[in-house]
C-alpha angles and dihedrals in degrees: 000000000000115000118222144145112288104279098219092048094052092048092051087053090050092050091053088057089058092235117167119257093251091054096047092048089058101034091052091074096050094100098059103138095217092059099243118123097220132080122258121252113241112178125165150095107229122067118196116223123213092230143352091266095057086045097060095044115105096204101069117123095235123027103149141357094258090062094057143270132235088267094052092045091052090055090047090051090048096050091043087056092051096044093043086232133147096234141353134205128200126228134190091250145005090250090054089051089055096046095044089054092055090046093049095053105032131072134174112301092024124130126216136188127206134176114267095238093052117145101290100229087058093052089052087051091052093048099039104033112024095048087064086067096047092255112139124202124193123195118223131204107239088199092063110066090202096052096077092039092052097045095045112108138190088253099047103128100170136035115187124203137191124187131207095010119230103252112024097021103225111179121211129198100256097182094050093049092047092049089049095050096047088051092051095045137007089199101056116103119214122210131179138196104225098175094120095058104023116211088279090072102026134018112201098185090062088057097054102279117135099197123036116191126193134183095224082189090081122053100347087059096039098181105070090239104105132061110200141130143198139211118200119190144184119256092261093061099038094094093047093052094040091054090050091048090055092047098048098031096227116177143112128242121271093246091060090046092052092051088054094047088054095046095046090071092063099035097097094053088045091051089053091053090049090049095052093047090051094054087056095046089046091056092046095051094046089054094046115108087212097063124079099186139357124214113214130121090219094074116091093231091057109111087223098050098103090047090050092048093048097048110020115024087180133070133200130225099283128110133154134192144177123238118240089227093039128182137129090258093050090048088052093048092049092052095044093055094053113112105180101030112077122222107238147111129259130040143222103080134102094263120090113233137189127199140166109247125220114213100160093114096059132084085240108094136185123192093203103076128257128340131231119235121203130198111204115213136173104293115120105286095228090053090053091046090050089049092055094044090050090052095046089058092064091061123108 
């Protein structure tokens, strides 16, 4: 086992020095006794104890692989630092991080609220699974200031937020919503899916959120080769989530955690590259005669531009648009004629992707059919623009 200064204590010292996230992520590994700058990989299930007394104790740091290893704990510490949270647990996917958060907080008879444009698999989980246990979830329209206020009940125990949303990138005022909820009830927990921004761009817990959830699969991984999620909580909720982690055995293997730890050190610079590329794609799409409307909080005419500018100041690689001659067939034709963009779900990797986005389940409506979502990767931006232009020429 590699000896090093306690990771969490070192991170706390670095935070007091007001160092940037990128600096702390790299500096935190400087005290490795073997001289290497990277974490060691510890992967396994069985842990050997020095004696029988130690074996039957329940307070040992490591007792079995499902409870974590030094590698998984290093990732938890790194994410906690970025999130400004008290503690973080790792899950095998972003979706599991979302569903476990609901299961940790809610019990039969409870009520929850979620933004209407919430990640659709989570919405299905609420409707198809939680209802079996007499847990009711309503979905509020964040564009309507009275929607949340009207739907909030005395037994509302959880309000789940997502900002920006995955396909049309609506941004909500997290601070204002958290302030209202805390004034309304001191027993209601607030969770947020922060996968779009990652804690390197936005830190929900500093704005009043109790549970910050991130699909590390996306930008923290960066290579589309790992499925993993994280749940970061305030001190008041740490025990609750640690107990559930022990009961369910949620974790990810050490190799996946090591990949994220390595990738985290370059996430900020990758996000800047994505951001600059999206600016150029946004300009191109707005000037195209084939595009009716572009969804991006970066553009001045977006209703969310001022909120984005206030809270984020940096984007990622996602952008969506509506075709001027829009129909499902035209969207399919456009996607099928792309040569550089791949057709695939998810985002955050180096490969540029295109997909038809389904927004029927949201309060947001378009009368012009589906929308097309692009993930802008690391290919040359001029090649990507030429690929889009060539595909536009095949439309009716």
